[in-house]
SEKE-220616 format. One record per residue (C-alpha): residue number from 0; x, y, z. Coordinates in nm, 2 decimals, m for minus. Layout:
% residues N
resi:NUM | east:X | north:Y | up:Z
...
% end
This chain:
% residues 327
resi:0 | east:m4.86 | north:8.09 | up:m14.96
resi:1 | east:m4.61 | north:7.89 | up:m14.74
resi:2 | east:m4.61 | north:7.95 | up:m14.36
resi:3 | east:m4.29 | north:8.06 | up:m14.23
resi:4 | east:m4.12 | north:7.87 | up:m13.98
resi:5 | east:m4.09 | north:7.95 | up:m13.62
resi:6 | east:m3.74 | north:8.01 | up:m13.44
resi:7 | east:m3.79 | north:7.67 | up:m13.24
resi:8 | east:m3.88 | north:7.50 | up:m13.58
resi:9 | east:m3.56 | north:7.63 | up:m13.74
resi:10 | east:m3.34 | north:7.55 | up:m13.44
resi:11 | east:m3.51 | north:7.18 | up:m13.45
resi:12 | east:m3.41 | north:7.16 | up:m13.80
resi:13 | east:m3.07 | north:7.29 | up:m13.78
resi:14 | east:m2.99 | north:7.05 | up:m13.47
resi:15 | east:m3.12 | north:6.76 | up:m13.70
resi:16 | east:m2.88 | north:6.86 | up:m13.97
resi:17 | east:m2.60 | north:6.86 | up:m13.69
resi:18 | east:m2.70 | north:6.52 | up:m13.59
resi:19 | east:m2.68 | north:6.39 | up:m13.92
resi:20 | east:m2.35 | north:6.53 | up:m13.95
resi:21 | east:m2.24 | north:6.33 | up:m13.63
resi:22 | east:m2.35 | north:6.02 | up:m13.75
resi:23 | east:m2.09 | north:6.04 | up:m14.04
resi:24 | east:m1.80 | north:6.21 | up:m13.81
resi:25 | east:m1.87 | north:6.15 | up:m13.43
resi:26 | east:m1.71 | north:6.38 | up:m13.15
resi:27 | east:m1.41 | north:6.20 | up:m13.04
resi:28 | east:m1.34 | north:6.19 | up:m12.65
resi:29 | east:m1.30 | north:6.02 | up:m12.31
resi:30 | east:m1.70 | north:5.98 | up:m12.25
resi:31 | east:m1.67 | north:6.22 | up:m11.95
resi:32 | east:m1.84 | north:6.54 | up:m11.90
resi:33 | east:m1.63 | north:6.75 | up:m12.13
resi:34 | east:m1.72 | north:6.49 | up:m12.41
resi:35 | east:m2.08 | north:6.52 | up:m12.32
resi:36 | east:m2.05 | north:6.93 | up:m12.34
resi:37 | east:m1.87 | north:6.88 | up:m12.68
resi:38 | east:m2.16 | north:6.68 | up:m12.82
resi:39 | east:m2.42 | north:6.94 | up:m12.71
resi:40 | east:m2.21 | north:7.20 | up:m12.84
resi:41 | east:m2.18 | north:7.10 | up:m13.19
resi:42 | east:m2.57 | north:6.98 | up:m13.18
resi:43 | east:m2.66 | north:7.32 | up:m13.11
resi:44 | east:m2.39 | north:7.56 | up:m13.24
resi:45 | east:m2.65 | north:7.74 | up:m13.43
resi:46 | east:m2.76 | north:7.87 | up:m13.09
resi:47 | east:m2.45 | north:7.99 | up:m12.93
resi:48 | east:m2.63 | north:8.12 | up:m12.62
resi:49 | east:m2.71 | north:7.78 | up:m12.52
resi:50 | east:m2.45 | north:7.54 | up:m12.69
resi:51 | east:m2.23 | north:7.34 | up:m12.47
resi:52 | east:m2.31 | north:7.53 | up:m12.18
resi:53 | east:m2.46 | north:7.43 | up:m11.84
resi:54 | east:m2.80 | north:7.54 | up:m11.73
resi:55 | east:m2.81 | north:7.78 | up:m11.41
resi:56 | east:m2.86 | north:7.62 | up:m11.09
resi:57 | east:m3.23 | north:7.63 | up:m10.98
resi:58 | east:m3.25 | north:7.83 | up:m10.64
resi:59 | east:m3.59 | north:7.69 | up:m10.51
resi:60 | east:m3.73 | north:7.64 | up:m10.14
resi:61 | east:m3.64 | north:7.33 | up:m9.97
resi:62 | east:m4.00 | north:7.19 | up:m9.99
resi:63 | east:m4.01 | north:7.25 | up:m10.38
resi:64 | east:m3.87 | north:7.05 | up:m10.67
resi:65 | east:m3.75 | north:7.18 | up:m11.02
resi:66 | east:m4.00 | north:7.04 | up:m11.28
resi:67 | east:m4.11 | north:7.03 | up:m11.63
resi:68 | east:m4.44 | north:7.01 | up:m11.76
resi:69 | east:m4.46 | north:6.74 | up:m12.06
resi:70 | east:m4.76 | north:6.74 | up:m12.28
resi:71 | east:m4.85 | north:6.38 | up:m12.45
resi:72 | east:m5.09 | north:6.44 | up:m12.72
resi:73 | east:m5.43 | north:6.25 | up:m12.63
resi:74 | east:m5.33 | north:6.18 | up:m12.29
resi:75 | east:m5.23 | north:6.47 | up:m12.09
resi:76 | east:m4.96 | north:6.64 | up:m11.91
resi:77 | east:m4.69 | north:6.45 | up:m11.70
resi:78 | east:m4.47 | north:6.63 | up:m11.44
resi:79 | east:m4.12 | north:6.55 | up:m11.43
resi:80 | east:m3.89 | north:6.65 | up:m11.17
resi:81 | east:m3.52 | north:6.71 | up:m11.21
resi:82 | east:m3.20 | north:6.80 | up:m11.02
resi:83 | east:m3.15 | north:7.20 | up:m10.92
resi:84 | east:m2.81 | north:7.16 | up:m11.11
resi:85 | east:m2.60 | north:7.28 | up:m10.83
resi:86 | east:m2.24 | north:7.22 | up:m10.77
resi:87 | east:m2.34 | north:6.87 | up:m10.61
resi:88 | east:m2.54 | north:6.78 | up:m10.93
resi:89 | east:m2.21 | north:6.86 | up:m11.14
resi:90 | east:m2.01 | north:6.64 | up:m10.93
resi:91 | east:m2.27 | north:6.36 | up:m10.94
resi:92 | east:m2.26 | north:6.41 | up:m11.34
resi:93 | east:m1.87 | north:6.36 | up:m11.34
resi:94 | east:m1.91 | north:6.06 | up:m11.10
resi:95 | east:m2.14 | north:5.91 | up:m11.34
resi:96 | east:m1.93 | north:5.93 | up:m11.66
resi:97 | east:m1.59 | north:5.91 | up:m11.49
resi:98 | east:m1.71 | north:5.54 | up:m11.39
resi:99 | east:m1.77 | north:5.44 | up:m11.76
resi:100 | east:m1.54 | north:5.14 | up:m11.83
resi:101 | east:m1.51 | north:5.09 | up:m12.21
resi:102 | east:m1.29 | north:4.77 | up:m12.18
resi:103 | east:m1.56 | north:4.62 | up:m11.94
resi:104 | east:m1.85 | north:4.74 | up:m12.18
resi:105 | east:m1.69 | north:4.53 | up:m12.48
resi:106 | east:m1.72 | north:4.24 | up:m12.25
resi:107 | east:m2.10 | north:4.23 | up:m12.24
resi:108 | east:m2.39 | north:4.08 | up:m12.42
resi:109 | east:m2.68 | north:4.29 | up:m12.57
resi:110 | east:m2.92 | north:4.28 | up:m12.24
resi:111 | east:m2.64 | north:4.34 | up:m11.99
resi:112 | east:m2.51 | north:4.64 | up:m12.21
resi:113 | east:m2.85 | north:4.79 | up:m12.26
resi:114 | east:m2.87 | north:4.78 | up:m11.86
resi:115 | east:m2.56 | north:4.97 | up:m11.83
resi:116 | east:m2.67 | north:5.22 | up:m12.10
resi:117 | east:m3.01 | north:5.28 | up:m11.94
resi:118 | east:m2.85 | north:5.34 | up:m11.61
resi:119 | east:m2.61 | north:5.61 | up:m11.73
resi:120 | east:m2.89 | north:5.75 | up:m11.96
resi:121 | east:m3.13 | north:5.79 | up:m11.67
resi:122 | east:m2.88 | north:5.93 | up:m11.44
resi:123 | east:m2.77 | north:6.22 | up:m11.65
resi:124 | east:m3.14 | north:6.27 | up:m11.75
resi:125 | east:m3.24 | north:6.36 | up:m11.41
resi:126 | east:m2.92 | north:6.59 | up:m11.35
resi:127 | east:m3.04 | north:6.74 | up:m11.71
resi:128 | east:m2.74 | north:6.95 | up:m11.74
resi:129 | east:m2.80 | north:7.17 | up:m12.03
resi:130 | east:m3.08 | north:7.42 | up:m12.09
resi:131 | east:m3.19 | north:7.27 | up:m12.43
resi:132 | east:m3.13 | north:6.92 | up:m12.60
resi:133 | east:m3.04 | north:6.69 | up:m12.31
resi:134 | east:m3.22 | north:6.40 | up:m12.49
resi:135 | east:m3.09 | north:6.47 | up:m12.82
resi:136 | east:m2.72 | north:6.51 | up:m12.65
resi:137 | east:m2.78 | north:6.20 | up:m12.44
resi:138 | east:m2.88 | north:6.00 | up:m12.76
resi:139 | east:m2.59 | north:6.10 | up:m12.95
resi:140 | east:m2.36 | north:6.03 | up:m12.64
resi:141 | east:m2.49 | north:5.69 | up:m12.59
resi:142 | east:m2.47 | north:5.59 | up:m12.97
resi:143 | east:m2.14 | north:5.68 | up:m12.98
resi:144 | east:m2.03 | north:5.50 | up:m12.66
resi:145 | east:m2.22 | north:5.20 | up:m12.79
resi:146 | east:m2.04 | north:5.21 | up:m13.12
resi:147 | east:m1.71 | north:5.22 | up:m12.94
resi:148 | east:m1.82 | north:4.93 | up:m12.73
resi:149 | east:m1.89 | north:4.72 | up:m13.03
resi:150 | east:m2.27 | north:4.78 | up:m13.07
resi:151 | east:m2.49 | north:4.96 | up:m13.30
resi:152 | east:m2.75 | north:5.18 | up:m13.10
resi:153 | east:m3.03 | north:5.27 | up:m13.33
resi:154 | east:m3.30 | north:5.51 | up:m13.13
resi:155 | east:m3.49 | north:5.50 | up:m13.45
resi:156 | east:m3.65 | north:5.17 | up:m13.37
resi:157 | east:m3.85 | north:5.31 | up:m13.11
resi:158 | east:m4.09 | north:5.61 | up:m13.14
resi:159 | east:m4.01 | north:5.97 | up:m12.99
resi:160 | east:m4.32 | north:5.91 | up:m12.74
resi:161 | east:m4.18 | north:5.56 | up:m12.62
resi:162 | east:m3.84 | north:5.74 | up:m12.54
resi:163 | east:m4.01 | north:6.04 | up:m12.38
resi:164 | east:m4.20 | north:5.81 | up:m12.15
resi:165 | east:m3.94 | north:5.58 | up:m12.06
resi:166 | east:m3.71 | north:5.88 | up:m11.96
resi:167 | east:m3.98 | north:6.05 | up:m11.78
resi:168 | east:m4.05 | north:5.75 | up:m11.57
resi:169 | east:m3.70 | north:5.70 | up:m11.48
resi:170 | east:m3.61 | north:6.05 | up:m11.40
resi:171 | east:m3.94 | north:6.05 | up:m11.16
resi:172 | east:m3.82 | north:5.73 | up:m11.02
resi:173 | east:m3.49 | north:5.88 | up:m10.92
resi:174 | east:m3.66 | north:6.19 | up:m10.75
resi:175 | east:m3.89 | north:5.97 | up:m10.57
resi:176 | east:m3.58 | north:5.79 | up:m10.39
resi:177 | east:m3.45 | north:6.13 | up:m10.30
resi:178 | east:m3.76 | north:6.32 | up:m10.17
resi:179 | east:m3.84 | north:6.28 | up:m9.77
resi:180 | east:m4.17 | north:6.51 | up:m9.80
resi:181 | east:m4.49 | north:6.27 | up:m9.79
resi:182 | east:m4.69 | north:6.51 | up:m10.00
resi:183 | east:m4.40 | north:6.52 | up:m10.26
resi:184 | east:m4.38 | north:6.15 | up:m10.25
resi:185 | east:m4.76 | north:6.09 | up:m10.31
resi:186 | east:m4.74 | north:6.35 | up:m10.59
resi:187 | east:m4.45 | north:6.17 | up:m10.78
resi:188 | east:m4.60 | north:5.84 | up:m10.73
resi:189 | east:m4.91 | north:5.96 | up:m10.90
resi:190 | east:m4.70 | north:6.10 | up:m11.19
resi:191 | east:m4.50 | north:5.74 | up:m11.22
resi:192 | east:m4.84 | north:5.56 | up:m11.22
resi:193 | east:m5.00 | north:5.79 | up:m11.48
resi:194 | east:m4.69 | north:5.71 | up:m11.72
resi:195 | east:m4.75 | north:5.34 | up:m11.67
resi:196 | east:m5.10 | north:5.38 | up:m11.78
resi:197 | east:m5.00 | north:5.49 | up:m12.14
resi:198 | east:m5.04 | north:5.24 | up:m12.42
resi:199 | east:m4.68 | north:5.33 | up:m12.54
resi:200 | east:m4.50 | north:5.31 | up:m12.20
resi:201 | east:m4.20 | north:5.04 | up:m12.23
resi:202 | east:m3.92 | north:5.04 | up:m11.96
resi:203 | east:m3.60 | north:5.23 | up:m12.11
resi:204 | east:m3.36 | north:4.91 | up:m12.04
resi:205 | east:m3.62 | north:4.74 | up:m12.29
resi:206 | east:m3.61 | north:5.01 | up:m12.56
resi:207 | east:m3.25 | north:5.03 | up:m12.54
resi:208 | east:m3.19 | north:4.63 | up:m12.58
resi:209 | east:m3.47 | north:4.62 | up:m12.88
resi:210 | east:m3.24 | north:4.89 | up:m13.04
resi:211 | east:m2.92 | north:4.74 | up:m13.00
resi:212 | east:m2.73 | north:4.54 | up:m13.23
resi:213 | east:m2.40 | north:4.34 | up:m13.13
resi:214 | east:m2.15 | north:4.41 | up:m13.40
resi:215 | east:m1.97 | north:4.09 | up:m13.51
resi:216 | east:m1.60 | north:4.13 | up:m13.58
resi:217 | east:m1.43 | north:4.00 | up:m13.90
resi:218 | east:m1.14 | north:3.80 | up:m13.74
resi:219 | east:m1.01 | north:3.74 | up:m14.07
resi:220 | east:m0.97 | north:4.10 | up:m14.18
resi:221 | east:m0.65 | north:4.28 | up:m14.16
resi:222 | east:m0.57 | north:4.66 | up:m14.10
resi:223 | east:m0.24 | north:4.77 | up:m14.24
resi:224 | east:m0.13 | north:5.09 | up:m14.05
resi:225 | east:0.11 | north:5.32 | up:m14.19
resi:226 | east:0.27 | north:5.65 | up:m14.06
resi:227 | east:0.32 | north:5.88 | up:m14.37
resi:228 | east:0.54 | north:6.19 | up:m14.31
resi:229 | east:0.35 | north:6.54 | up:m14.33
resi:230 | east:0.60 | north:6.81 | up:m14.45
resi:231 | east:0.37 | north:7.09 | up:m14.44
resi:232 | east:0.26 | north:7.07 | up:m14.10
resi:233 | east:0.59 | north:6.97 | up:m13.99
resi:234 | east:0.72 | north:7.28 | up:m14.14
resi:235 | east:0.45 | north:7.49 | up:m14.01
resi:236 | east:0.47 | north:7.34 | up:m13.67
resi:237 | east:0.81 | north:7.29 | up:m13.65
resi:238 | east:0.73 | north:6.96 | up:m13.50
resi:239 | east:0.79 | north:6.62 | up:m13.69
resi:240 | east:0.44 | north:6.51 | up:m13.78
resi:241 | east:0.29 | north:6.21 | up:m13.94
resi:242 | east:m0.04 | north:6.11 | up:m14.11
resi:243 | east:m0.22 | north:5.79 | up:m13.99
resi:244 | east:m0.34 | north:5.58 | up:m14.25
resi:245 | east:m0.54 | north:5.22 | up:m14.26
resi:246 | east:m0.52 | north:5.04 | up:m14.55
resi:247 | east:m0.38 | north:5.32 | up:m14.76
resi:248 | east:m0.67 | north:5.53 | up:m14.64
resi:249 | east:m0.65 | north:5.84 | up:m14.41
resi:250 | east:m0.78 | north:5.73 | up:m14.06
resi:251 | east:m1.11 | north:5.93 | up:m14.03
resi:252 | east:m1.23 | north:5.81 | up:m14.38
resi:253 | east:m1.14 | north:5.44 | up:m14.26
resi:254 | east:m1.34 | north:5.52 | up:m13.97
resi:255 | east:m1.66 | north:5.60 | up:m14.17
resi:256 | east:m1.61 | north:5.29 | up:m14.38
resi:257 | east:m1.54 | north:5.06 | up:m14.08
resi:258 | east:m1.63 | north:5.14 | up:m13.73
resi:259 | east:m1.44 | north:4.88 | up:m13.61
resi:260 | east:m1.12 | north:5.09 | up:m13.70
resi:261 | east:m1.17 | north:5.27 | up:m13.36
resi:262 | east:m1.12 | north:4.92 | up:m13.21
resi:263 | east:m0.82 | north:4.85 | up:m13.39
resi:264 | east:m0.66 | north:5.21 | up:m13.30
resi:265 | east:m0.74 | north:5.13 | up:m12.93
resi:266 | east:m0.52 | north:4.83 | up:m12.97
resi:267 | east:m0.26 | north:4.98 | up:m13.13
resi:268 | east:m0.27 | north:5.27 | up:m12.87
resi:269 | east:m0.15 | north:4.98 | up:m12.64
resi:270 | east:0.14 | north:4.90 | up:m12.84
resi:271 | east:0.48 | north:4.93 | up:m12.63
resi:272 | east:0.66 | north:5.17 | up:m12.89
resi:273 | east:0.32 | north:5.39 | up:m12.93
resi:274 | east:0.32 | north:5.44 | up:m12.56
resi:275 | east:0.68 | north:5.51 | up:m12.53
resi:276 | east:0.62 | north:5.78 | up:m12.80
resi:277 | east:0.36 | north:5.92 | up:m12.62
resi:278 | east:0.10 | north:5.86 | up:m12.91
resi:279 | east:m0.22 | north:5.92 | up:m12.77
resi:280 | east:m0.54 | north:5.74 | up:m12.88
resi:281 | east:m0.71 | north:6.09 | up:m12.98
resi:282 | east:m0.42 | north:6.15 | up:m13.21
resi:283 | east:m0.45 | north:5.82 | up:m13.38
resi:284 | east:m0.82 | north:5.87 | up:m13.42
resi:285 | east:m0.76 | north:6.23 | up:m13.54
resi:286 | east:m0.53 | north:6.10 | up:m13.81
resi:287 | east:m0.22 | north:6.32 | up:m13.71
resi:288 | east:0.04 | north:6.19 | up:m13.47
resi:289 | east:0.36 | north:6.37 | up:m13.34
resi:290 | east:0.60 | north:6.14 | up:m13.16
resi:291 | east:0.83 | north:6.22 | up:m12.89
resi:292 | east:1.18 | north:6.19 | up:m12.96
resi:293 | east:1.33 | north:5.91 | up:m12.75
resi:294 | east:1.67 | north:5.92 | up:m12.57
resi:295 | east:1.83 | north:5.68 | up:m12.79
resi:296 | east:1.73 | north:5.85 | up:m13.10
resi:297 | east:1.92 | north:6.12 | up:m13.29
resi:298 | east:1.60 | north:6.27 | up:m13.44
resi:299 | east:1.25 | north:6.20 | up:m13.40
resi:300 | east:1.15 | north:5.90 | up:m13.58
resi:301 | east:0.84 | north:5.75 | up:m13.72
resi:302 | east:0.69 | north:5.43 | up:m13.55
resi:303 | east:0.72 | north:5.11 | up:m13.76
resi:304 | east:0.41 | north:5.03 | up:m14.02
resi:305 | east:0.24 | north:4.72 | up:m13.91
resi:306 | east:m0.04 | north:4.49 | up:m13.99
resi:307 | east:m0.30 | north:4.43 | up:m13.72
resi:308 | east:m0.61 | north:4.21 | up:m13.68
resi:309 | east:m0.96 | north:4.33 | up:m13.58
resi:310 | east:m0.88 | north:4.39 | up:m13.21
resi:311 | east:m0.53 | north:4.58 | up:m13.30
resi:312 | east:m0.29 | north:4.31 | up:m13.23
resi:313 | east:0.01 | north:4.29 | up:m13.42
resi:314 | east:m0.06 | north:3.98 | up:m13.69
resi:315 | east:0.32 | north:3.94 | up:m13.74
resi:316 | east:0.38 | north:3.88 | up:m13.38
resi:317 | east:0.09 | north:3.60 | up:m13.38
resi:318 | east:0.27 | north:3.42 | up:m13.68
resi:319 | east:0.61 | north:3.44 | up:m13.53
resi:320 | east:0.45 | north:3.29 | up:m13.21
resi:321 | east:0.25 | north:3.03 | up:m13.38
resi:322 | east:0.59 | north:2.94 | up:m13.61
resi:323 | east:0.79 | north:2.91 | up:m13.29
resi:324 | east:0.57 | north:2.64 | up:m13.13
resi:325 | east:0.55 | north:2.44 | up:m13.44
resi:326 | east:0.94 | north:2.40 | up:m13.43
% end
């Protein structure tokens, strides 16, 4: 007779399914705290009591640290100390994520990029904003961030134990820098030393670097962007609406087929006519745009269709510039 699954096992299986879904359709956002909340809410939507919600502030004495005990099979228990999740912690989380500069990250090589991602990961894991699934949420967040910056971050290239040891070391290292009590410092140093003795311990930055692949752009590939009138939505909402197509395919399907479409759309969002019509990157990635009516227009008009390169630049404009130089 088969054993029945525990409630926790069922929740873990459901969260795995949600993470698999996110591999196909990542949650779009600005890589800020709201974006992180949305990812957590999606992964744990089957546990609505915690999904997308911050853990409550921990009220403890000034000489205490909020901690969790982590058991490693065949090794023992490690104590990991986190933030109290007070208003200061939330502000710190906002600061960490608001400092993310996608355009800067795109300029980095693999090792420098790994350093940046490790810095974000360890700071957010120390803050530990959610009651459950902080690691799963952060792995999905950083995976999506890496993809946006032109990298593939494959966390499955390392073991769960390696990830847990690395993150626990970094979290305790941050804690060590913030405590002043001598006894607490000694206790945390003991935990750090214990982690380093584990045979599977590797620094977080190395784990991330080993799990990264730089996605090379196919500079010869062209992306035809079309805007197709959506009569049904326009009539329903009373607002002129267009579908976004990339090489004849709805944009969300195009992104699944070719992750670089996200990069193309980022370039498109910076075109002067797209900005003038107040079409956002979120609208472009969702595949539905509602252009603003400009002062000189009698009615709302769609943006011109165009062909772009892998960085979202107009190919027609490049050809015209090249031709003019040849004259």
